[in-house]
C-alpha positions as CSV (number, residue, x, y, z in Angstrom):
1,M,-7.3,-25.1,-2.7
2,I,-4.2,-23.0,-1.7
3,G,-0.8,-24.9,-1.6
4,I,1.5,-23.4,1.0
5,I,5.2,-24.2,0.7
6,V,7.4,-23.6,3.8
7,P,11.1,-24.3,3.3
8,A,12.8,-24.7,6.7
9,Y,16.5,-25.0,7.7
10,N,17.2,-25.1,11.4
11,G,14.0,-23.2,12.0
12,E,13.0,-24.4,15.4
13,R,13.1,-20.9,16.9
14,F,10.4,-19.4,14.8
15,L,8.7,-22.2,13.0
16,R,5.9,-22.8,15.5
17,A,4.7,-19.2,15.1
18,T,4.7,-19.6,11.3
19,L,2.6,-22.8,11.5
20,E,0.3,-21.2,14.0
21,S,-0.3,-18.3,11.7
22,V,-1.4,-20.7,8.9
23,C,-3.6,-22.8,11.2
24,A,-5.3,-19.5,12.3
25,Q,-6.3,-18.5,8.7
26,S,-9.9,-17.6,8.1
27,Y,-9.5,-19.3,4.7
28,E,-9.4,-23.0,5.5
29,D,-9.0,-24.7,2.1
30,W,-5.2,-25.0,2.2
31,R,-2.5,-27.7,2.2
32,L,0.9,-27.0,3.7
33,I,4.1,-28.7,2.6
34,A,7.0,-28.1,5.0
35,I,10.4,-28.9,3.4
36,D,13.0,-29.7,6.0
37,D,16.2,-28.7,4.2
38,G,18.7,-30.8,6.1
39,S,18.0,-29.3,9.5
40,T,20.1,-30.5,12.5
41,D,17.7,-29.1,15.1
42,A,14.1,-29.9,16.1
43,T,12.5,-28.6,12.8
44,P,11.1,-32.0,11.6
45,T,9.8,-32.8,15.1
46,I,7.9,-29.5,15.2
47,V,6.4,-30.1,11.8
48,N,5.4,-33.7,12.7
49,D,3.8,-32.5,15.9
50,Y,1.6,-30.1,13.9
51,A,0.9,-32.7,11.2
52,G,-0.3,-35.1,13.8
53,R,-2.9,-32.5,14.8
54,D,-3.8,-31.2,11.4
55,A,-4.0,-33.5,8.3
56,R,-3.5,-30.4,6.0
57,I,0.2,-30.3,7.0
58,K,2.8,-32.6,5.6
59,L,6.6,-32.9,6.1
60,I,9.1,-33.7,3.5
61,R,12.8,-34.1,4.3
62,Q,15.8,-33.6,2.0
63,S,19.5,-32.9,2.3
64,N,20.5,-29.2,2.5
65,G,20.1,-27.6,-0.9
66,G,19.1,-24.0,-0.1
67,V,15.8,-22.2,-0.1
68,A,15.2,-22.2,-3.8
69,A,15.8,-26.0,-4.0
70,A,13.4,-26.5,-1.1
71,R,10.7,-24.4,-2.8
72,N,11.1,-26.4,-5.9
73,R,10.8,-29.7,-3.9
74,G,7.6,-28.3,-2.3
75,L,6.2,-27.4,-5.7
76,R,6.5,-30.9,-6.9
77,A,4.7,-32.2,-3.8
78,V,1.7,-29.8,-3.8
79,P,-1.6,-31.7,-4.4
80,A,-2.9,-31.5,-7.9
81,G,-6.0,-29.7,-6.8
82,A,-4.1,-26.6,-5.6
83,S,-4.9,-23.7,-7.9
84,T,-2.7,-21.2,-6.1
85,I,0.6,-21.3,-4.3
86,C,2.1,-19.3,-1.4
87,F,5.8,-19.5,-0.7
88,L,6.0,-18.8,3.0
89,D,9.3,-18.6,4.8
90,H,9.7,-20.5,8.1
91,D,10.2,-17.3,10.1
92,D,7.4,-15.1,8.8
93,V,3.8,-15.0,10.0
94,L,0.6,-14.4,8.0
95,E,-2.1,-12.1,9.2
96,P,-5.3,-14.1,10.0
97,H,-7.2,-12.9,6.9
98,A,-4.2,-12.9,4.5
99,L,-5.1,-15.9,2.4
100,R,-8.7,-14.9,2.1
101,M,-7.8,-11.3,1.0
102,L,-5.3,-12.5,-1.5
103,Q,-7.6,-15.1,-2.9
104,S,-10.4,-12.6,-3.2
105,T,-8.1,-10.2,-5.0
106,L,-7.2,-12.9,-7.5
107,D,-10.9,-13.7,-8.0
108,A,-11.5,-10.1,-8.8
109,H,-8.6,-10.0,-11.3
110,P,-9.0,-13.2,-13.3
111,N,-6.2,-12.3,-15.8
112,A,-3.6,-11.5,-13.1
113,P,-1.0,-14.3,-12.5
114,A,-0.7,-13.4,-8.8
115,A,-1.8,-11.0,-6.1
116,H,0.3,-9.4,-3.4
117,G,-0.3,-7.3,-0.3
118,V,1.7,-5.3,2.3
119,A,4.3,-6.7,4.6
120,F,5.6,-5.1,7.8
121,Y,8.6,-5.7,10.1
122,I,8.5,-7.8,13.3
123,D,11.4,-8.6,15.6
124,E,12.6,-11.9,17.0
125,N,9.8,-11.8,19.6
126,G,7.0,-11.0,17.1
127,R,6.7,-7.3,18.0
128,R,6.2,-4.7,15.2
129,V,9.3,-2.6,14.6
130,R,10.5,0.1,12.2
131,R,6.9,0.9,11.6
132,G,6.1,2.3,8.2
133,E,9.4,1.4,6.4
134,L,8.5,-1.9,4.8
135,E,4.9,-0.9,4.3
136,A,6.0,2.2,2.3
137,G,8.4,0.0,0.3
138,T,5.5,-2.0,-0.9
139,R,3.0,0.8,-1.5
140,N,5.3,3.4,-3.0
141,R,6.1,1.7,-6.3
142,L,7.8,3.1,-9.3
143,A,7.6,2.1,-13.0
144,I,9.6,2.9,-16.1
145,E,7.5,4.7,-18.7
146,G,9.0,5.7,-21.9
147,A,12.1,7.8,-21.1
148,G,10.8,8.6,-17.6
149,I,9.7,7.2,-14.3
150,R,6.3,7.5,-12.8
151,N,4.7,6.7,-9.4
152,V,2.3,3.7,-9.5
153,G,-1.2,4.3,-8.2
154,I,-2.3,2.4,-5.1
155,Y,-4.9,0.5,-7.1
156,E,-2.6,-0.3,-10.0
157,P,-0.9,-3.7,-10.4
158,T,2.8,-4.4,-10.1
159,N,3.9,-5.1,-13.7
160,F,7.2,-5.7,-15.5
161,A,7.9,-2.0,-15.7
162,C,7.9,-2.0,-11.9
163,M,9.9,-5.2,-11.5
164,A,12.6,-4.0,-13.9
165,I,13.6,-1.4,-11.2
166,F,13.4,-3.7,-8.2
167,C,11.2,-6.3,-6.5
168,N,8.5,-4.6,-4.4
169,M,7.9,-7.8,-2.6
170,T,10.3,-8.4,0.3
171,T,9.3,-12.0,0.4
172,P,7.1,-14.2,-1.8
173,G,5.1,-15.0,1.3
174,Q,3.1,-11.8,0.9
175,S,1.8,-13.0,-2.4
176,L,-0.5,-15.7,-3.8
177,I,0.5,-17.1,-7.2
178,R,-1.6,-19.0,-9.7
179,A,-0.2,-22.5,-10.1
180,E,-0.6,-22.3,-13.9
181,A,1.7,-19.2,-13.9
182,L,4.4,-21.2,-12.1
183,D,3.8,-24.1,-14.6
184,H,4.5,-21.7,-17.4
185,I,7.9,-20.5,-16.1
186,G,9.2,-23.8,-14.6
187,P,11.2,-24.3,-11.4
188,L,13.0,-21.5,-9.5
189,D,16.5,-20.9,-10.6
190,L,19.0,-22.1,-8.0
191,A,21.9,-20.3,-9.8
192,V,20.5,-16.8,-8.8
193,A,19.6,-17.6,-5.1
194,P,18.9,-15.8,-2.8
195,A,17.3,-13.5,-5.5
196,D,15.4,-16.4,-7.0
197,D,12.1,-14.8,-6.1
198,W,12.8,-11.6,-8.0
199,D,13.9,-13.8,-11.0
200,M,10.6,-15.6,-10.7
201,W,8.6,-12.4,-10.8
202,L,10.5,-11.1,-13.8
203,R,9.8,-14.4,-15.6
204,I,6.1,-14.2,-14.8
205,T,5.5,-10.5,-15.5
206,G,7.7,-10.6,-18.6
207,R,5.3,-13.0,-20.4
208,P,2.8,-11.4,-22.8
209,E,-0.2,-13.2,-21.3
210,Y,0.7,-11.7,-17.9
211,A,1.5,-8.1,-19.1
212,C,-1.4,-6.9,-16.8
213,G,0.9,-7.5,-13.8
214,V,0.5,-8.8,-10.3
215,A,-2.7,-7.5,-8.6
216,F,-2.1,-5.4,-5.5
217,V,-4.2,-5.2,-2.4
218,D,-3.5,-2.4,0.0
219,Q,-3.9,-4.5,3.1
220,E,-1.3,-5.9,5.5
221,V,-0.9,-9.6,5.0
222,L,2.5,-10.7,6.5
223,G,4.9,-10.0,9.3
224,F,8.5,-10.2,8.0
225,R,10.7,-11.2,10.9
226,M,14.0,-9.4,11.3
227,H,16.8,-11.5,12.9
228,G,20.4,-12.3,12.4
229,G,19.7,-15.3,10.2
230,N,17.9,-13.3,7.4
231,Q,19.5,-13.9,4.0
232,S,18.5,-10.4,3.1
233,C,20.6,-9.0,5.9
234,N,23.7,-10.1,3.9
235,H,23.5,-7.0,1.7
236,A,26.6,-7.7,-0.4
237,N,25.5,-11.2,-1.2
238,M,22.0,-10.1,-2.1
239,A,23.3,-7.2,-4.3
240,A,25.5,-9.7,-6.2
241,A,22.6,-12.1,-6.7
242,M,20.3,-9.3,-7.9
243,L,23.0,-8.2,-10.4
244,K,23.2,-11.8,-11.6
245,V,19.4,-11.8,-12.1
246,R,19.5,-8.5,-14.0
247,R,22.3,-9.7,-16.3
248,K,20.4,-13.0,-16.9
249,H,17.3,-11.2,-18.1
250,I,19.2,-8.6,-20.2
251,E,20.7,-11.5,-22.1
252,S,17.4,-13.3,-22.3
253,T,16.0,-14.1,-25.8
254,T,12.4,-14.4,-24.4
255,L,12.1,-10.7,-23.4
256,T,11.4,-7.9,-25.9
257,R,14.0,-5.3,-26.6
258,E,12.0,-2.8,-24.7
259,Q,11.9,-5.0,-21.6
260,R,15.7,-5.5,-21.8
261,E,16.2,-1.8,-22.0
262,M,14.0,-1.3,-18.9
263,L,16.2,-3.7,-17.0
264,R,19.3,-1.8,-18.0
265,A,17.8,1.5,-16.9
266,G,16.4,0.0,-13.7
267,H,19.9,-1.0,-12.5
268,S,21.1,2.5,-11.6
269,I,17.6,3.8,-10.8
270,A,17.0,1.1,-8.2
271,A,20.3,1.7,-6.5
272,R,19.7,5.5,-6.2
273,E,16.1,5.1,-5.1
274,V,17.0,2.5,-2.4
275,A,20.0,4.6,-1.2
276,R,17.8,7.7,-0.9
277,K,15.3,5.8,1.2
278,R,18.0,4.3,3.4
279,F,19.5,7.8,4.0
280,R,16.1,9.1,5.0
281,W,15.6,6.1,7.4
282,A,19.1,6.5,8.8
283,A,18.4,10.2,9.6
284,S,15.0,9.3,11.2
285,S,16.6,6.4,13.3
286,A,19.4,8.7,14.5
287,A,16.9,11.4,15.5
288,R,15.1,8.8,17.7
289,G,18.4,7.6,19.2
290,H,18.4,4.3,17.4
291,L,22.0,4.5,16.3
292,L,22.4,0.8,15.4
293,D,19.5,1.0,13.0
294,A,20.9,4.2,11.5
295,A,24.3,2.5,11.0
296,N,22.6,-0.5,9.3
297,H,20.7,1.8,6.9
298,L,23.9,3.7,6.0
299,R,25.7,0.5,5.4
300,H,22.9,-0.8,3.1
301,A,22.9,2.6,1.2
302,A,26.6,2.3,0.6
303,T,26.1,-1.3,-0.7
304,Q,23.5,0.0,-3.1
305,L,25.5,2.8,-4.4
306,S,28.5,0.6,-4.9
307,G,26.4,-1.9,-6.8
308,S,25.1,0.8,-9.1
309,R,28.5,1.3,-10.6
310,M,28.7,-2.3,-11.7
311,S,28.2,-2.9,-15.4
312,V,25.0,-4.6,-16.7
313,D,26.1,-4.9,-20.3
314,G,26.3,-1.3,-21.4
315,P,23.3,0.9,-20.3
316,R,21.6,2.4,-23.3
317,H,18.3,3.6,-22.0
318,P,18.3,7.4,-21.3
319,L,17.3,6.8,-17.7
320,A,20.2,4.6,-17.0
321,M,22.6,7.5,-17.5
322,S,20.4,10.2,-15.9
323,N,21.1,11.9,-12.6
324,R,17.6,11.5,-11.3
């Protein structure tokens, strides 16, 4: 059984499409827990409507605590029989065979704590936009190796050496996580939201028993909806949260010295790599006449480069001081 957790705060605009995408899955052994996080709109009414038609769907209501708190509440409510978990945001949509592909990938990699696939951008109306950008961000992974960086092969997993640079998963909804792996690390950390998912991945892949990394399947599994309410659109807030995550793990006593050095090196590497991508995308958008998209990419690049100058407790790894 797959447990699907959908945190929702004032999600009436997109929630139906999200629930429909789950109900349309070719893999049918799932239970969905929707957490109404203090909504003031029709969110609970929508969930109750679907729950009345499908017994696999359940609504839980709580006062507003944020997405990490809602995910934790959902984890506590998932049926004991669920062996895997999917954290699906209320505005994203799964591809019809997403759960089946991710579960099959986990079955093929019994030592992997999770499996993830490729996400792509959709707009407020569900239409695909900015084709190739998010897909490339998932596929084109980097990993720290010794005193250098290498490109990760398409059939290789996403391990700690990748996660130390940045999170290759835009949203946890494009992954399926073993329940036992989440049991090992405990609840999501509210103090580092909205980067609580990256913190989760670092805690999972940093454990010795999960050194093999997260299995990757080169298939599209999720449409990531772009709209004004995306938390990830607040670039300054997200950059601050990610810095908090990096500092937390650099100071961690559970990681090895090598892992902590990877995180130090990954700070400046990540900023430069993301900025390079954003500059390329800005040029491409401007060439197509999409000036607003170009401006957004340039603004995001500036945020990344600004964040790269912030201290993460004295970079010592050679890569942290390189001009790559």
